[in-house]
N, C-alpha and C positions, 0 to 999 in steps of 0.2 A: 571820326577816324576813318581814314581811307583803307579800303581792303583791296588786295591784289590777288587775282586768280592766276594759277599756273598756266603757262603756255601749253597749247595742245601738244601732244607727243610728236605729231608729224612736224609741227613747226620747230620744235626743239631739235629733232633729228636733222631736219633740213639745215638749220643754222649751225649745228655741230659739224655736219659734212662740209658746209661752206668754209668754216674757219679751218678745218682740217686740211682741206684742199689748198687754201690760201697759204698754209704753212709748208706743205710738201710740194706744191706745184712750182716749177720754174717760172720766173717772171721776167718780162722784157726790160730789165734795167741794167745799168753798168754802175760800178762803184769806183770813185776816184779817191785816191789816197796820196798824201805827201810822198815825194820821192827823195832822191839824194841830191847833194850839192857837190859840184866838181869844180875845183879851182883850175881854170883854163891856163893859168901861168905855170902849172906843174905838169909837165909831160903830155900836154894836149896840143900845144902849138909848136910846130917846128919851122924855123925860118933859116934858109940856107942861102949863102951868097948875097944877102942883103944886110946892110948895116942895121943893127937893132940894139936896143938897150934894155937892161933888166928892169922889171917892174918892182916898185917898192910896196905895193899893196896886193890885194887879192880881189879877183872878180870871179863869181861863181856862175856856172851853168846850172840852172835849176831843172829838175824833172818831176814828173808825177807818175804814179803807178795807177793803171787802169785795168780793171778786169777785162780779159780778152773776149772777143766776140763769141767764142764758143762756150764760154763759162755759163753754167746755169746758176742763177741767183735765186735764193729762196727767201720766203717771208721773214724768218727770224734774222737773217743777215741784213736785210733791208732795214728792218726796225732798229737793229743795233747801229747801223750806219747813220740813220736819221738822228739817233740820240748822240752819237759820237761827235765831238767837236772837230775831229781831224778827218772825217770822211764826208763825202758828198755823194748823193744819189742822183743819177740822170737817166732819162729814158735812153735805152740802148741806141735808138734811132738818132739821138742827138749827138752821139759819139761816133758811131759807125754807119756807113751806108748799108742799106738792106742787103742781106745775103753775103756780107763780108765774112770771110773765114780768118782764123788766127794766122794762118800761113800768109794769106794775102795782106793782112794788116801789118805783119812783121816786115814783109818785103817792101810795102809802101812806106813804112816808117823809116827804114834804112835809106830808101831813095830820097825821102824828104830831108833827111839829115845831110846827105851828100849835097843836095841842092842848096840847103841853107848855108853850108860852108862855102860853096862856090859864090853865092850871092853876097855873103859876108865879105869875102875877099875883094870882090868887085866894088862893093859899097865903101870899104875902107880905103882902097886905092883911089877911087873917084873923089872921095872926100879930101884926101891928102893932096891930090893933084889940083883940086880946086882951092886948097888952102896951103900952098907951098911954104908960106911963112912959118908954119908949124914944123917944117922939115929943116929949116935953117934960114939964115939971113940972105936976102937978095938972090943972086944967081946960084948960090950954093943950095938953097932950098928948092929952087926950081929944078936944078939938075938932079938932085936926089929924088924928087917927086917923079920926074920923068923916067928915072931908072927903075922904078918899082915894077916888079914882075910877079904876078899872081902864081905862076907855076912853081915858084920857089917857096911857097907857103903850103904847109900840110897840117891836117888836124888828125888827132887820134882820140876818140871819145868812148871807146869800148862799146857797150851794148845800148847806149842811149840813142833813141831815134826821134824822128819828127823834125818839124821845121822851126821850132820855137827858140832855138839857140842863136839865130842869126844876129840879133842886136848885140848880144853879149860877145860873140866872136868878133864883130866889127870893132867894138869898143876896145877889146883886148889887142887887136892888131894896131889900132891907132896908138895905143899906149906903147907897145913894143917898138914900133917903127919910128917913133919920135923921141928926141932927147928930152923933151918937155915931160915933167913928172905929173901926169894927170891923177894918178892914184893917191899920191901923198900919204902913203901908209894906211889908206882906208880899206875897209872890207866892204865890197860892193857886190850886189847880185842883180839879176834882171832876167827878163824874158821878152820875147817878141820876134815875129818873123821880120825879115828885111828883104828889100829888093835891091837891084844894082844901083838905083839912084839914092839909096839910103832911107827909103820910106818904110816906117815901122808898121807892122800889121798885128791884129789881135790874135790871141791864143786862148786855149782852154785851161781850166784849173788855176786861175790867177790867184785866188785866195790861198789855196793849198801851197803854192810856190812861195808866196810871201811869208806864210807861217814857217815853212821849212827854212827859208833864208834867215829868218830871225833866230831860229834855234841853233844855227851854226855860227851866229855872231855877226851877220851882215847888218850894217846900220843904214845903208842906202839901197833902195830897190828901184830899178828902172822898169816901168810897165808901159805897154802901148796905151795911148790916149783913148783908143776905141774900147778898151777894157775898163775905163774909169768908172762907169756906172755900176759895174759888177763888184768893185772892190769894197769890202766890208770887214769890220772888226780887225783892223790893222793892229798887230801887236805893239805894245810899248817898246820903244828903243829903236824902231826902224822907220825911216822916212821914205815914203813912196813918191817917186817922181814920174809923172806920166809924160811921155814924149811921142811926137809924131814922126820924128826923123832922127837919124844918127847925129846930125849936126846939133840938134837940141841937147842930146845927151852929152856930147863933147863940150858944148858951151857951158852946161851946168857944172861939169867937172872942172873946167878952166876957171869959172867964176869963184868956185868954192875951194880951190886948191890951196890958196895962200892961208885961208882960215884953218884948214885941216893940217897944214904942214907945221 
């Protein structure tokens, strides 16, 4: 029979202090939670003096919530977040540059959102001008494509910030500016940065966004191909399509539109 002796009092006290400090001391982590879904066809996109068509479906701009850089995170909250299926814990340095304040982060997020909108407009217009057939037959499509003017397109997204809405904005614009029905009554969501040439870039919080999208009823989710290796535990009922460009996303919607209609 094995016998165990009690730990020396000094060791017991030291361990107790260690665990107590781990509980009450702030730790350099950030917590990521699922955010809201915003249908960009409802009061988000405004198009003036350009021919446009109503969308039959829905496409959601997905967001995540992240503890701000000034927030102190303590041991119990980190443990709870590790256990929770809806939360993720990251080193703060993986989310924010060292020394970033909440004010600086908010300012940068707003600037990134404005930049993503400008790039999304350019990407959508460049795509349509490169594929004038989607704007109409023959010379009519070419004329309509040439007449596109980004200054007549505006976005209003409330408090949402960051650059990850670019792909969704571009898809939405292609849908609204063409008579062709890409949505065919489907509920779509997605995320990804975009540049003027329509190249899609990676984002953070991909799994949280997919989970949120499914909860609001989306059945298709467009994700950057560079995030493919991070995607895990995809909920039943939603299909994740990874894309490298806006053109790939539009091509998928065109190929599957008849089946969905």
